[in-house]
GUZA-434952 format. One line per field, with one value per atom (N, C-alpha, C): atom name; x, y, z. Coordinates in Angstrom, 2 decimals. Atoms other than C-alpha are relative to their C-alpha. Last residue first. Example, Ala and Ser with C-alpha at 12.3 -4.5 7.8 and 13.67 -1.06 7.14 Angstrom:
# GUZA-434952
a <- N_CA_C_N_CA_C
u <- -0.82_13.67_-0.77_0.89_12.30_0.90
v <- -1.19_-1.06_1.09_-1.19_-4.50_1.20
w <- -0.06_7.14_0.73_0.00_7.80_0.00
This chain:
# GUZA-434952
a <- N_CA_C_N_CA_C_N_CA_C_N_CA_C_N_CA_C_N_CA_C_N_CA_C_N_CA_C_N_CA_C_N_CA_C_N_CA_C_N_CA_C_N_CA_C_N_CA_C_N_CA_C_N_CA_C_N_CA_C_N_CA_C_N_CA_C_N_CA_C_N_CA_C_N_CA_C_N_CA_C_N_CA_C_N_CA_C_N_CA_C_N_CA_C_N_CA_C_N_CA_C_N_CA_C_N_CA_C_N_CA_C_N_CA_C_N_CA_C_N_CA_C_N_CA_C_N_CA_C_N_CA_C_N_CA_C_N_CA_C_N_CA_C_N_CA_C_N_CA_C_N_CA_C_N_CA_C_N_CA_C_N_CA_C_N_CA_C_N_CA_C_N_CA_C_N_CA_C_N_CA_C_N_CA_C_N_CA_C_N_CA_C_N_CA_C_N_CA_C_N_CA_C_N_CA_C_N_CA_C_N_CA_C_N_CA_C_N_CA_C_N_CA_C_N_CA_C_N_CA_C_N_CA_C_N_CA_C_N_CA_C_N_CA_C_N_CA_C_N_CA_C_N_CA_C_N_CA_C_N_CA_C_N_CA_C_N_CA_C_N_CA_C_N_CA_C_N_CA_C_N_CA_C_N_CA_C_N_CA_C_N_CA_C_N_CA_C_N_CA_C_N_CA_C_N_CA_C_N_CA_C_N_CA_C_N_CA_C_N_CA_C_N_CA_C_N_CA_C_N_CA_C_N_CA_C_N_CA_C_N_CA_C_N_CA_C_N_CA_C_N_CA_C
u <- 0.74_28.36_-1.42_0.63_29.70_-0.77_1.45_30.38_-0.67_0.70_33.62_-1.57_-0.06_35.03_-0.79_-1.30_34.11_-0.25_-0.03_31.09_1.22_-1.14_30.69_-0.26_0.06_27.28_1.31_1.16_26.63_0.07_1.05_30.13_-1.08_-0.15_32.33_-1.20_1.03_32.84_0.29_-0.59_34.63_-1.09_0.60_33.35_0.80_0.53_35.61_-0.74_1.13_36.46_-0.50_1.45_39.61_-0.93_0.48_43.14_-1.25_0.53_43.86_-0.16_-0.69_46.07_-0.36_-1.48_45.30_0.62_-0.92_41.61_1.57_-0.81_39.71_0.89_-1.15_36.96_0.90_-0.94_33.46_1.18_-0.43_31.39_0.88_0.45_29.22_0.53_-1.12_29.37_-0.42_0.41_27.35_1.15_-1.12_27.74_-0.73_-1.17_25.54_1.08_-0.19_22.23_1.05_0.23_21.47_0.11_1.38_21.25_-0.48_0.83_24.57_-1.50_-0.05_26.13_-0.68_0.93_24.72_0.14_1.45_26.16_-0.95_0.45_29.37_-1.41_0.13_29.61_-0.35_1.36_28.78_-0.19_1.20_31.44_-1.31_0.01_34.15_-1.28_0.55_33.50_-0.40_1.34_33.73_-0.65_1.08_36.79_-1.40_0.41_38.52_-0.91_1.18_39.67_-0.16_-0.40_43.11_-1.02_0.56_41.74_0.54_-0.34_44.00_-0.54_-1.39_44.07_0.30_-0.50_40.40_1.43_0.61_39.41_0.58_-0.81_41.81_-0.57_-1.16_39.99_1.06_0.13_36.62_1.46_0.61_37.65_-0.21_-0.72_38.10_-0.61_0.60_36.85_1.07_0.88_37.40_0.29_-0.85_40.45_-1.08_-1.39_39.48_0.65_-0.09_35.77_1.32_0.66_35.91_-0.09_-1.08_38.19_-0.45_-1.07_35.66_1.18_0.54_32.71_1.22_0.29_34.65_-0.39_-1.08_35.69_-0.08_-0.65_32.31_1.34_0.71_30.87_0.64_-0.45_33.35_-0.46_-1.29_32.34_0.66_0.20_28.68_1.51_0.55_29.56_-0.24_-0.99_31.70_-0.41_0.08_28.85_1.26_-1.17_29.34_0.23_0.41_25.74_1.15_1.19_26.47_-0.17_-0.74_29.67_-0.88_-0.91_27.92_0.72_0.74_25.01_0.86_0.77_27.22_-0.68_-1.35_29.37_-0.59_-0.30_25.96_1.18_1.20_24.94_0.31_-0.22_28.52_-1.30_-1.26_28.31_0.16_0.50_24.82_1.17_-0.31_26.23_-0.43_-0.95_24.42_0.17_-1.13_22.89_1.08_-1.35_19.59_1.00_-0.86_15.71_1.56_-1.10_13.68_1.01_-1.34_11.00_0.75_-1.16_7.64_1.13_-0.93_4.89_1.05
v <- -1.25_35.01_-0.12_-0.16_31.53_1.26_0.36_30.61_0.36_-0.89_32.45_-0.26_-1.39_30.95_0.80_-0.62_27.34_1.54_-1.38_25.35_0.63_-0.75_22.67_1.23_-0.29_20.91_0.62_-0.72_21.24_0.26_0.84_20.18_0.79_0.92_22.96_-0.97_0.97_25.00_-0.74_1.30_28.24_-0.76_0.82_30.67_-1.06_1.53_33.00_-0.49_0.64_36.70_-1.36_-0.17_37.25_-0.55_-1.34_37.42_0.49_-1.08_34.62_1.40_0.11_32.30_0.96_-0.26_33.26_-0.07_1.20_33.42_0.49_-0.16_36.45_-1.26_-0.81_35.57_0.05_-0.23_34.11_0.82_-1.39_32.54_0.02_-0.98_29.69_1.36_-0.98_27.63_1.11_-1.29_24.53_0.85_-1.14_20.80_1.33_0.56_17.75_1.09_-0.52_19.23_-0.67_1.21_17.06_0.52_0.52_20.29_-1.18_-1.19_21.57_-0.56_-0.03_18.24_0.77_1.24_18.16_0.00_-0.51_21.82_-1.06_-0.86_20.62_0.44_0.85_17.62_0.94_0.83_19.91_-0.78_-0.75_22.44_-0.69_-0.41_19.89_0.79_1.14_18.52_0.22_0.08_22.14_-1.37_-0.72_22.39_-0.14_-1.25_19.51_0.80_0.09_16.63_1.57_0.17_16.20_0.03_1.17_15.78_-0.37_1.27_18.15_-1.21_0.27_20.89_-1.29_0.46_20.73_-0.47_1.28_20.90_-0.63_0.85_23.94_-1.28_0.13_25.61_-0.93_0.92_24.83_-0.09_-0.58_26.59_-1.07_0.19_24.72_0.58_-0.32_24.99_0.14_-1.06_22.17_1.19_-1.23_19.99_1.24_-0.09_16.43_1.50_0.45_16.61_0.10_-1.12_18.65_-0.34_-0.96_15.96_1.37_0.49_13.12_1.17_-0.15_15.15_-0.45_-1.28_15.66_0.24_-0.42_12.14_1.46_0.62_10.94_0.34_-0.67_13.45_-0.61_-1.37_12.25_0.58_0.01_8.69_1.18_0.18_9.51_-0.23_-1.18_11.17_-0.21_-0.96_8.18_1.35_-0.13_5.52_1.16_0.76_4.20_0.31_1.44_5.33_-0.74_0.18_8.92_-1.51_-0.08_8.81_-0.13_1.14_7.71_0.07_1.07_10.13_-1.21_0.00_13.00_-1.34_0.14_12.10_-0.01_1.37_11.88_-0.39_0.74_15.28_-1.41_-0.15_16.68_-0.80_0.78_15.25_0.16_1.56_16.68_-0.90_0.76_20.20_-1.59_1.07_22.12_-0.83_-0.05_25.33_-1.13_-0.40_24.72_-0.17_-0.37_24.31_0.48_-1.10_22.45_0.20_0.47_20.40_1.23_-0.14_22.10_-0.54_-0.77_20.60_0.24
w <- 0.05_2.94_-0.37_-1.26_3.84_0.06_0.09_0.25_1.22_1.13_-0.17_0.25_-0.52_3.14_-1.00_-0.21_1.87_0.49_-0.70_2.32_0.33_-0.31_-0.29_0.87_-1.41_-0.15_0.35_-0.63_-3.86_1.45_-0.39_-4.80_0.61_-1.30_-5.99_-0.13_-0.17_-9.27_1.28_-0.70_-9.54_0.42_-0.94_-12.14_0.63_0.37_-14.02_1.09_-0.84_-14.03_-0.50_0.29_-16.26_1.12_-0.63_-15.24_-0.27_0.78_-17.54_0.56_1.30_-15.56_-0.87_-0.12_-11.98_-1.36_0.18_-12.83_-0.02_1.16_-11.22_-0.12_-0.20_-9.10_-1.20_1.22_-9.41_0.72_0.10_-6.45_-1.38_-1.18_-5.37_-0.22_0.12_-8.66_0.98_0.06_-8.06_-0.22_0.17_-8.58_0.01_-0.67_-7.66_0.07_-1.30_-8.42_0.84_-0.88_-11.39_1.49_0.32_-13.57_0.97_-0.66_-12.09_-0.11_-1.50_-13.10_0.94_-0.41_-16.60_1.57_0.29_-16.83_0.43_-0.97_-15.64_0.03_-1.22_-17.93_1.09_0.10_-20.86_1.17_-0.18_-19.86_-0.10_-1.32_-19.41_0.30_-0.70_-22.95_1.57_0.47_-24.34_0.70_-0.80_-22.13_-0.49_0.59_-23.84_0.95_0.84_-21.42_-0.70_1.28_-20.01_-1.16_0.70_-16.79_-1.25_-0.96_-14.76_-0.52_-0.12_-17.51_0.81_1.41_-18.43_0.15_0.14_-14.73_-1.35_-0.91_-14.36_-0.09_0.52_-17.17_0.78_1.08_-15.86_-0.68_1.33_-12.71_-1.15_1.17_-9.23_-1.21_1.30_-5.77_-1.08_-0.15_-5.09_0.80_0.29_-6.07_0.18_-0.50_-4.97_0.02_-1.37_-5.30_0.53_-0.86_-8.40_1.42_-0.04_-9.96_0.78_-0.72_-9.00_0.18_-1.30_-10.44_0.77_-0.59_-13.63_1.41_-0.25_-13.97_0.52_-1.22_-13.37_0.35_-1.13_-15.89_1.27_-0.29_-18.34_0.99_-0.55_-17.75_0.11_-1.44_-18.34_0.59_-0.78_-21.61_1.55_-0.14_-22.97_0.91_-1.17_-22.45_0.42_-0.53_-25.95_1.61_0.06_-26.86_0.70_-0.89_-25.83_0.23_-1.36_-27.75_0.99_-0.09_-30.86_1.35_-0.18_-30.59_0.44_-1.46_-30.11_0.32_-1.07_-33.20_1.31_0.17_-35.32_0.98_-0.65_-34.02_0.07_-1.62_-34.66_0.46_-0.30_-38.40_1.61_-0.08_-38.84_0.40_1.22_-38.13_0.15_-0.41_-35.29_-1.26_0.83_-36.51_0.07_-0.64_-34.83_-1.09_0.92_-35.86_0.85_-0.35_-33.52_-0.99_-0.37_-35.22_0.39_0.91_-35.08_0.51_-0.43_-32.61_-1.09
């Protein structure tokens, strides 16, 4: 099987391996999951603001949590900050008014 070709810089790959080995990625997922639990429904921008983590890290954690079937995005709506349509994230078993449809 041919090696996957991508545009990721070698320094980024090395950095990712270091933080993964140090357990930082798992800690960030736990922080994101706890924050969603306390503030659901919540956008990635709000998660970034509350946790103090960069949105890139938040997005990676959310993707991993969705893949693990712990988090979902039951609806989109306009962001009160940017006025753009954004996804709102919740725990997988969350049943809000928007999710009832």
